[in-house]
Backbone bond lengths (Angstrom), bond angles and torsions (degrees), N, CA, C in turn:
res aa  C-N    CA-C-N  psi(-1)  N-CA   C-N-CA  omega(-1)  CA-C   N-CA-C  phi
1 M - - - 1.500 - - 1.518 100.99 -
2 A 1.289 111.37 148.65 1.424 120.10 176.63 1.506 113.42 -64.38
3 D 1.347 115.11 141.48 1.454 115.73 -173.95 1.499 115.57 -59.59
4 Y 1.361 117.87 -29.75 1.404 125.35 -178.01 1.550 113.52 -82.76
5 A 1.306 119.35 -13.11 1.492 124.20 -170.18 1.604 110.82 -51.28
6 N 1.261 118.09 -36.34 1.420 121.38 -171.79 1.579 112.39 -107.17
7 N 1.391 116.71 7.31 1.501 120.13 -175.79 1.573 110.90 -51.34
8 G 1.292 116.51 -39.72 1.470 121.56 -175.53 1.609 111.50 -59.99
9 Y 1.209 116.75 -23.01 1.458 121.36 -172.02 1.497 111.66 -94.30
10 K 1.301 120.18 -3.75 1.489 123.98 -169.26 1.479 114.07 -80.78
11 T 1.354 116.32 -17.02 1.489 115.93 178.31 1.470 105.97 -128.84
12 P 1.393 117.21 160.05 1.544 120.15 175.72 1.448 111.39 -60.61
13 E 1.373 119.96 -37.81 1.592 120.89 177.35 1.492 108.41 -60.23
14 G 1.285 116.71 -43.93 1.527 119.65 -172.56 1.482 106.77 -72.75
15 R 1.309 122.55 -37.77 1.444 120.91 174.94 1.411 113.46 -63.17
16 A 1.402 117.20 -42.50 1.528 120.31 176.41 1.479 112.78 -59.83
17 R 1.391 116.99 -39.29 1.473 121.27 -178.89 1.515 111.28 -62.54
18 L 1.443 114.29 -50.15 1.355 120.99 178.46 1.517 111.78 -63.83
19 A 1.279 126.23 -45.46 1.436 130.99 176.26 1.581 105.35 -50.39
20 G 1.315 118.36 -46.76 1.468 120.75 -179.46 1.475 110.74 -56.78
21 T 1.314 120.63 -36.69 1.499 120.34 179.73 1.505 110.70 -67.40
22 L 1.239 114.68 -33.57 1.519 120.10 -177.01 1.574 109.82 -71.93
23 A 1.282 116.98 -32.75 1.450 122.95 -177.25 1.443 112.22 -99.77
24 A 1.262 120.89 7.09 1.540 124.69 -176.41 1.456 112.28 -63.97
25 Q 1.336 116.14 141.08 1.489 123.57 177.71 1.391 112.00 -54.52
26 D 1.377 122.00 -36.42 1.406 126.98 -171.35 1.632 110.03 -91.70
27 R 1.309 118.24 14.98 1.431 121.93 -174.57 1.494 111.67 -53.74
28 E 1.397 111.52 -52.00 1.440 116.95 -178.37 1.494 114.05 -48.13
29 Q 1.343 113.84 -47.68 1.460 121.46 -174.25 1.635 110.95 -74.28
30 T 1.364 117.40 -37.53 1.390 118.31 -175.34 1.631 114.38 -82.18
31 Q 1.377 110.99 -38.55 1.481 113.04 -176.47 1.612 109.97 -100.48
32 K 1.260 116.71 -12.57 1.551 118.64 179.62 1.505 115.06 43.04
33 P 1.362 116.23 64.82 1.357 118.41 177.74 1.444 117.99 -67.32
34 R 1.324 115.89 -26.95 1.525 116.03 179.68 1.570 105.92 -73.11
35 E 1.228 119.62 -45.71 1.469 120.92 178.57 1.521 112.91 -60.77
36 L 1.333 118.01 -34.19 1.363 119.85 172.05 1.506 115.62 -61.37
37 V 1.334 114.08 -48.20 1.492 117.50 176.68 1.565 111.69 -64.92
38 A 1.253 115.51 -35.61 1.481 113.47 176.39 1.528 114.84 -66.88
39 A 1.380 115.98 -33.89 1.406 124.20 175.45 1.530 115.83 -60.33
40 L 1.350 112.77 -26.55 1.502 116.75 177.80 1.495 110.82 -71.71
41 E 1.242 122.14 -14.76 1.449 126.75 -174.97 1.541 113.98 41.72
42 L 1.238 112.57 51.69 1.535 117.25 -177.55 1.551 112.70 -64.20
43 K 1.319 115.25 144.10 1.390 123.85 -177.76 1.593 106.28 -107.92
44 P 1.356 111.98 156.41 1.538 112.41 173.31 1.420 116.06 -52.38
45 G 1.323 119.04 133.65 1.481 122.17 -177.83 1.502 115.51 93.33
46 Q 1.333 119.38 -12.09 1.458 122.98 175.06 1.584 109.42 -80.88
47 S 1.180 114.37 154.11 1.494 119.40 178.05 1.542 113.70 -126.50
48 V 1.283 114.03 152.46 1.507 119.55 177.71 1.479 105.56 -133.74
49 A 1.321 116.20 137.13 1.477 127.38 172.65 1.446 113.78 -106.82
50 D 1.270 113.75 115.43 1.584 118.63 177.24 1.419 108.21 -104.07
51 I 1.427 114.47 88.57 1.392 124.76 -174.13 1.609 113.26 -100.54
52 G 1.314 111.30 124.57 1.551 115.02 169.37 1.503 105.97 82.35
53 T 1.248 125.35 22.91 1.475 124.45 -177.23 1.439 110.52 -110.97
54 G 1.291 123.89 140.24 1.381 126.07 178.60 1.567 109.68 88.84
55 V 1.348 116.71 176.74 1.361 123.98 -174.24 1.568 111.15 -109.36
56 G 1.302 118.34 0.65 1.468 119.80 -169.70 1.537 109.11 -99.69
């Protein structure tokens, strides 16, 4: 993993800023989670783990 990949999580301010993007009102439009899931082309019986995403 790149050294800078987790830089935003190293300070309370950075974590708050990143958490704000995960809870943003425009998240559906900017991150397109439904399109992402559709692109996975999941078949019956397959599983997906959504780990560490969101603020909840």
